[in-house]
N, C-alpha and C positions, 0 to 999 in steps of 0.2 A: 504493500500499499505505500504509494507516493503521492502525498496531497499537494505539494508544490509544483510539482515538475508539471503536472497534469491541471494546473489551475489557470484559469484564463483572467480571472477578477483578482488584482492584487491587493484590492481593499477588502477582501472577506475578511468577516470576525466571526472567531472559533467561541463557541461557547464550552470554556475551562472549568471544571470543577475540580476545587481543589482536593488531593487526598487526604486521607484520615489516616491516622497511625496505625488505627486497628485493623485496616487493610493491608498494611507492609508486611511481608513475610518475615518474621525474625532469624533471618538465615542470611548472610552474605548474598551464598552464590544463588537462592532462589529469588532476592529480591532484585540481583542483576540482572536476570531473566524478567521477573515481572516487570521490570522499568521500559523494558523495550515498548516503543509505542505510548508512553506517557510523555508527558511535557514538561518542560523546565520553563517558569516565568519568571521576568525579571522586571519588576516595574520602577518607573521613571516618572517624576514630577510631570511631564507632558506626554504621558503614555507610556507602553509597555512594548516589550518584545518577548518573545516565545518561539519554543521548536520542539517540535515531537523527536524524543529518543530515539535512534536509529541504531546506535553502538554503546556498549559497555562493558567493562573490564571489572572481574570480581579478584577481591584481595584478601581470602577468607582468614581468620584466624591461624595461628601458626605458620601461614605463607612465607617463605622465604623471601619471597620479591615483596613483600609488604612493608612501609613503613614500621608499622607496631612489630615486626617480628621480634626484636631485642627488648620491648618491654616499653611502656609509656614514658613520655617524656611531655616536656609542657608545649610543645610544637605541635603535636600529636593528640591533644586533649579531646578533640573534637570526634576521633573515633571511637572514643571509648562511650560516646553518648548513645542514648536508644536510637532504635532506626529511624531515619528521615531526618537526620541531621548533617548540614554542609560539614566538609573537611576541605578546606583550600589551602593550596600549598604552590609555592613558588619553584618552578622546576629548571634545575640548572641555570640558575641566572637569566632565565628568558622569557617564560610564560607561568601566567597561574593554570592550574588545574582543577575544577571541580569536582569532587567527591561526594559521595553519600554512605553515611554510617551505615551499618547493617546488620549489626549484633544488640542483644540487650545490653543493657545500659552496666558497663565494670568492664567488656569484653569487646576487644577490637576487632573490627573487621570494615572494609571500605569496597565503595564501588566507585570507578574511574569514568563519568560519563566523557567518552571520546569522541560523540559526534550526535548533532541533534539536526533535523530538517526546519529551516526556516519556516515557521509560519506567521507570526504577527511581528508588524515593526522594523521591516524588512529595509526601509530606507536608513532608518537611525543604527541599524547593524553595518551597513554600507560606509555609514559615516564613521563609526566608531574602528571599523577596521581600514578605511581607506580602501576601501575595494571596490568593482563593480560586477565583479562575477560571483553572481549566486551559487553556486556549488563550491565557490572558496570560502564563502562566509563562515560555516561553523563545521566544517569536516575536518575534523580532528580536535583534539582537547584545549588546546593553545589558543586555536581561532575562535573556538566558541568561548573561551571566558574573555577574549577582546573583544568578540562582538557584543557580549552580554556585559561587558564593562565588570565582571568578577573579579576582584582581588581580594588579599588577606581579610579586609574589613568583613568580608561575608563569611568567614568562617566562625562554625559553631552556630548558625543561626538554625533555627527549627523550620524545616521545608514545608512543613504539616501545617503551620499557622501562617494567617494571613500577614503582610510584608513585603519587604522588598525585593525576595527572593523566595519561590514555594514551587512545589511539584501538585502537578496535575493530571487531568484526563479528560480527553475531548468526548463532550457529550451531544454534541452535532452543533450546526452553525445558526450564527443569529437572523440568518435569511430561512432559517425553518428546512432545510436540506434533510435533516434528521440522520446525517451520515455518521456511523458509528468509527470509533478508531480501533474496538476490539476486535480478535483473532488475526494477529498478527504473527505471521510466521515467524521462526526464530532459528538462526543460524548459530553454530558453534565452531570456534577455532583455539588455537593458541594465544597468549597476549602478543601484545608487538611492544619492541624496543625494550625486553628485558632478557638480562642473561640469566637468574636465578630462577628457578622453577619454569623454567623457559618452555617445558614440554606440559604442563597443566592445562588442559582445555578447559579455560575462564574468561574467554571473550564472547560476548555474544551481540547480535547484530541482526538487522532485518535485510534479509537477501535481496538484491536486486534493486536496493535504494540506492540511487548515485549520492548522496551524501554520507554514507560509511567511507570511513578512510583506512587506510591499509593497504596491502599489495592485492592484487586480484585474487591470487592464488588462497587466499584465506576468506575470498568473500563469496565464495562458490553455494548455490542453494543447497540445502540439505535433502 
């Protein structure tokens, strides 16, 4: 299901319902799968930007590739919050990365949101990224954070509450199409750009969606 690529009216508005914590699986891997097809929303004083999650990677408890592998530190305290909180870090001094906590409070696990399909506020995303190519706006975690203006000030946010950053689900359009976002096909692969636990199949994506990042060999249909 690719919404933007087939959309003729760029002014289309989506009805997005905020996710409740009770709906979220209390398991990092299951939550990563669950988030495919859901929506990231970023509120601004003059409007909002949003995008459908089409790619995510899980970093469960005990994962050698996870920031939490060696135990808690002040920098990663958000990974230990209840499912549905943001964990934002600066990667290699170049890009911010948006993650979602995935385990019961006190136990660390995280889901890296690798790519979204732009829905609302596309002109604002292009301005933030200084980019005109739609397919390049949010394909990859660094681009996503730049387009949504996400940084360390958004670390630890409860994404299940109203605020500047939250998670939602499309329930239809304001024009009354009744189009639902459920029933998304999900592909699986190894994660991208890591050396530890590189053979673990913990990356989930929507096959065939042009906004998914990574090499084509990892994005085959299941």
